C-alpha positions, 0 to 999 in steps of 0.5 A, a space after each residue: 668055487 663049486 662050494 661057492 656056488 652051491 651056498 649061493 644057490 642055497 640063499 636063491 632057494 630060500 628067498 624063493 621059498 623053494 626050501 623052508 627057512 628051517 631047513 635053509 637054516 639047517 642046511 646052510 650050516 653057518 656057511 660064512 663062518 665053516 668056509 672061513 669066508 672072512 679069510 682068516 685061514 687063507 694063503 695069499 693066493 686064497 686071499 686073492 681068490 676070495 677078494 676075486 669073488 668079493 660080492 659072493 663072500 659079502 652076500 654069505 657074510 650079510 645072510 650069516 651075521 644078519 640073518 642066520 646069527 639073528 633068527 629065532 626058531 624056538 617057541 612062538 609064544 617067546 618070539 616078542 622076548 627074543 624080538 626085544 633083544 634083537 633077534 627076528 622071526 622067520 618072516 623077516 628073515 625072509 624079508 632079509 634074504 630077499 632084499 640081500 638077493 637083490 642087492 647082490 644081484 643073485 642071478 648074475 652073482 650065480 652065473 658069474 660062479 658057475 661060469 668060473 667054475 666051468 673055466 677053472 
């Protein structure tokens, strides 16, 4: 669960503006997909573990699909064109991160993950 804890801390730091959005996107590195949090590579034990941490998995799915996959970090003069195609700008990405952290009660989630890591 250490990797899940670290990824969740990264979301927290970005949402709190402790990490610039561009750096967050780079360091997050498609976290949800890279770590196969959808469970497609897991055996039954792995799927049970993911189910146990469904809130964290749900947070990362939302961050990946609704923020990382949609952010436009290119030329500012083209943002309107990309917004028309469904992309979001860095400011909206930060707002969405903040909303996601509130919905998923991020502080409680990190504490839970940390406790599980120590116990395991």
